[in-house]
C-alpha positions as CSV (number, residue, x, y, z in Angstrom):
1,M,-4.8,-8.2,-0.4
2,T,-6.9,-9.7,2.4
3,L,-6.7,-9.5,6.1
4,L,-9.1,-11.3,8.4
5,A,-9.6,-11.5,12.1
6,L,-10.9,-14.7,13.6
7,N,-11.9,-15.5,17.2
8,K,-10.4,-19.0,17.2
9,P,-12.4,-21.3,19.5
10,F,-10.8,-23.6,22.0
11,G,-9.9,-27.0,20.4
12,T,-9.5,-25.7,16.8
13,I,-6.3,-26.6,15.0
14,C,-4.6,-23.7,13.1
15,Q,-4.7,-25.4,9.7
16,F,-7.2,-25.7,6.9
17,S,-6.5,-29.3,5.9
18,P,-8.7,-31.9,7.7
19,H,-7.6,-33.3,11.1
20,P,-8.8,-36.6,12.5
21,T,-9.8,-35.4,15.9
22,H,-10.1,-31.6,16.0
23,P,-12.0,-28.9,14.0
24,T,-9.8,-26.8,11.8
25,L,-9.9,-23.3,10.5
26,A,-11.9,-24.5,7.5
27,E,-14.9,-25.0,9.8
28,W,-15.0,-21.3,10.6
29,V,-13.5,-19.4,7.6
30,Q,-14.7,-20.1,4.1
31,R,-12.4,-17.7,2.3
32,P,-10.1,-19.3,-0.2
33,G,-6.4,-18.4,-0.3
34,V,-5.9,-17.1,3.2
35,Y,-3.6,-18.7,5.8
36,P,-2.8,-17.9,9.5
37,A,-0.3,-15.2,10.3
38,G,1.2,-16.9,13.3
39,R,-0.5,-19.7,15.3
40,L,-2.5,-20.5,18.4
41,D,-2.3,-23.9,20.0
42,A,-5.5,-26.0,19.9
43,D,-6.0,-25.4,23.6
44,S,-5.6,-21.6,23.3
45,E,-8.3,-19.2,22.2
46,G,-8.8,-15.8,20.8
47,L,-7.5,-13.5,18.1
48,L,-6.0,-15.1,15.0
49,L,-5.1,-13.0,11.9
50,L,-5.3,-14.6,8.4
51,T,-4.0,-13.2,5.2
52,D,-3.3,-14.0,1.6
53,D,-0.1,-11.9,1.5
54,G,3.2,-13.3,2.5
55,R,4.8,-9.9,3.4
56,L,1.9,-9.0,5.6
57,Q,2.1,-12.5,7.2
58,A,5.8,-11.9,8.0
59,R,5.0,-8.5,9.5
60,I,2.5,-10.0,11.9
61,A,4.2,-13.3,12.8
62,E,8.0,-12.5,12.9
63,P,9.3,-11.5,16.4
64,E,11.8,-9.0,14.9
65,R,8.9,-7.0,13.6
66,K,8.1,-6.2,17.3
67,L,4.3,-6.4,16.8
68,P,3.1,-6.9,20.4
69,K,0.7,-9.7,21.2
70,T,-1.5,-9.4,24.3
71,Y,-2.7,-12.5,26.2
72,W,-5.0,-13.1,29.2
73,A,-3.9,-16.1,31.2
74,Q,-5.8,-17.8,34.0
75,V,-3.1,-19.3,36.1
76,E,-3.1,-21.7,39.0
77,G,-2.2,-20.5,42.5
78,A,-2.4,-17.3,44.5
79,Y,-1.0,-14.1,43.1
80,D,2.8,-13.7,43.6
81,E,4.4,-10.4,42.6
82,S,7.9,-12.0,42.5
83,A,6.7,-14.5,40.0
84,V,5.3,-11.7,37.8
85,A,8.5,-9.8,38.1
86,R,10.4,-12.8,36.8
87,L,8.0,-13.0,33.8
88,R,8.7,-9.3,33.0
89,A,12.5,-9.7,33.2
90,G,12.8,-12.6,30.8
91,L,13.2,-16.3,31.6
92,D,15.6,-19.0,30.6
93,L,13.4,-21.8,29.3
94,G,16.2,-24.1,28.4
95,D,16.1,-23.9,24.6
96,F,15.8,-20.1,24.6
97,V,15.7,-17.1,26.9
98,T,12.5,-15.0,26.6
99,L,12.8,-11.3,25.9
100,P,11.5,-8.9,28.7
101,C,7.8,-8.4,28.4
102,E,4.9,-6.6,30.1
103,A,3.0,-8.6,32.7
104,R,0.5,-7.6,35.4
105,E,-2.4,-9.0,37.4
106,I,-5.9,-8.2,36.2
107,P,-9.3,-8.9,37.7
108,E,-11.2,-11.8,36.3
109,P,-12.4,-10.6,32.9
110,E,-16.2,-10.1,33.1
111,S,-16.8,-9.8,29.4
112,L,-14.8,-12.9,28.4
113,W,-16.9,-15.6,26.7
114,L,-17.4,-18.9,28.4
115,R,-15.1,-21.7,27.4
116,D,-16.5,-24.9,26.0
117,P,-15.6,-27.1,27.8
118,P,-15.1,-25.0,30.9
119,I,-12.0,-25.1,33.1
120,R,-12.3,-27.7,35.8
121,Y,-13.1,-25.9,39.1
122,R,-11.2,-27.0,42.1
123,A,-12.2,-25.2,45.3
124,S,-8.9,-26.0,47.1
125,I,-6.7,-24.4,44.4
126,P,-7.0,-20.7,43.9
127,T,-6.5,-19.1,40.4
128,H,-5.9,-15.6,39.2
129,W,-5.6,-13.8,35.8
130,L,-2.5,-12.2,34.3
131,E,-2.2,-10.0,31.2
132,I,1.0,-10.7,29.3
133,R,2.2,-8.6,26.3
134,L,5.2,-9.9,24.3
135,V,6.7,-9.5,20.9
136,E,7.8,-13.1,20.6
137,G,5.5,-16.0,19.7
138,K,7.5,-19.2,20.2
139,N,5.8,-22.5,20.6
140,R,3.6,-22.6,23.8
141,Q,5.7,-19.7,25.0
142,V,3.2,-18.1,27.5
143,R,2.3,-21.5,29.0
144,R,6.0,-22.4,29.4
145,M,6.7,-19.0,30.9
146,T,4.0,-19.2,33.6
147,A,4.9,-22.8,34.3
148,A,8.5,-21.8,34.8
149,V,7.5,-19.4,37.6
150,G,5.3,-22.0,39.3
151,K,1.9,-20.7,37.9
152,P,0.6,-23.2,35.3
153,T,-1.8,-21.8,32.8
154,L,-5.3,-23.1,32.9
155,R,-6.8,-21.0,30.2
156,L,-5.1,-18.8,27.6
157,V,-6.8,-16.2,25.4
158,R,-5.0,-13.9,22.9
159,V,-6.9,-10.6,23.0
160,A,-4.8,-8.3,20.8
161,I,-2.2,-8.2,18.1
162,G,-0.8,-4.7,17.8
163,P,-3.7,-2.4,17.5
164,V,-6.2,-5.1,16.6
165,D,-8.3,-5.9,19.7
166,I,-10.8,-8.7,19.7
167,F,-13.2,-6.9,22.0
168,A,-13.3,-3.8,19.8
169,L,-14.2,-6.2,16.9
170,N,-17.0,-7.8,19.0
171,L,-16.3,-11.3,17.7
172,A,-17.8,-14.3,19.4
173,P,-15.8,-17.6,19.2
174,G,-15.9,-18.9,15.6
175,Q,-16.8,-15.5,14.1
176,W,-14.5,-13.5,11.8
177,C,-14.4,-10.2,9.9
178,E,-12.4,-8.5,7.3
179,L,-10.0,-5.8,8.3
180,P,-8.4,-2.9,6.4
181,Q,-4.8,-3.8,5.9
182,Q,-3.9,-0.3,7.0
183,I,-4.9,-1.1,10.5
184,L,-1.5,-2.6,11.1
185,T,0.3,0.6,10.2
186,L,-1.3,2.3,13.2
187,S,0.8,2.7,16.3
188,S,0.9,-0.5,18.3
189,Q,2.1,1.3,21.4
190,R,-0.7,1.6,23.9
191,S,-0.9,2.3,27.6
192,G,-2.1,-0.5,29.8
193,R,-5.5,-1.6,28.6
194,P,-8.2,-2.0,31.2
195,A,-9.4,-5.5,32.1
196,R,-12.8,-6.3,30.6
C-alpha cells in the first residue's frame, strides 16, 4: 500500500494521461499504480495525496470521512470580518449549501514559495490572506465561497490534509515523498496553526 504527498505546482492538471496544454502529474511523479486522492484545480497549488489503495483514497477524498483540508487563499479587497463570518457559517452557492467551516485572516505567509507565474500586482486593489479549513471538497469550492462573499480568490494553496502538513514535509513545488499510511490514523484535530 502506497501513500505519497506531492506539492502540486500551479498549472498542473490532476491526471496522469497527457494533456495538450498543461503539465500533468506524470511530469512530477514517476511511481506506477498511484492516483490522486481528491483533486486540485490546475490553478490551485499545494498538497496532493496519491495512493494505490481505493479504501485509503475514499478515506482522504470523501466529505463524510470528515478529514479536514486547510487552504491559504489570497483574496481581493480589504479584510472584512462580516465576510469571513459568512464563510464560517456556511453559504448557499446555488447548487449546494456549504457546511460550516473554520476561516480566519492570517498575515501574508513569509515561507510560501513564489508562484510561477506570479499574481498580477495592482496597486489600487488591496489583497489579504485567509486560512480556510473545511471537510468538503467540491469543485472549486473555496474559490466559489470567497467570490460569494465579495472576495475573489487570486491564489489558492492547500497546505494540509488532516495531520499531513506540506511545510512539515518541506516539499518545494514539484517535489514528492512517501508517507507512512498510519499518518492518517493520527488525530486530525489541531488548534489553529500559525501562519508561516
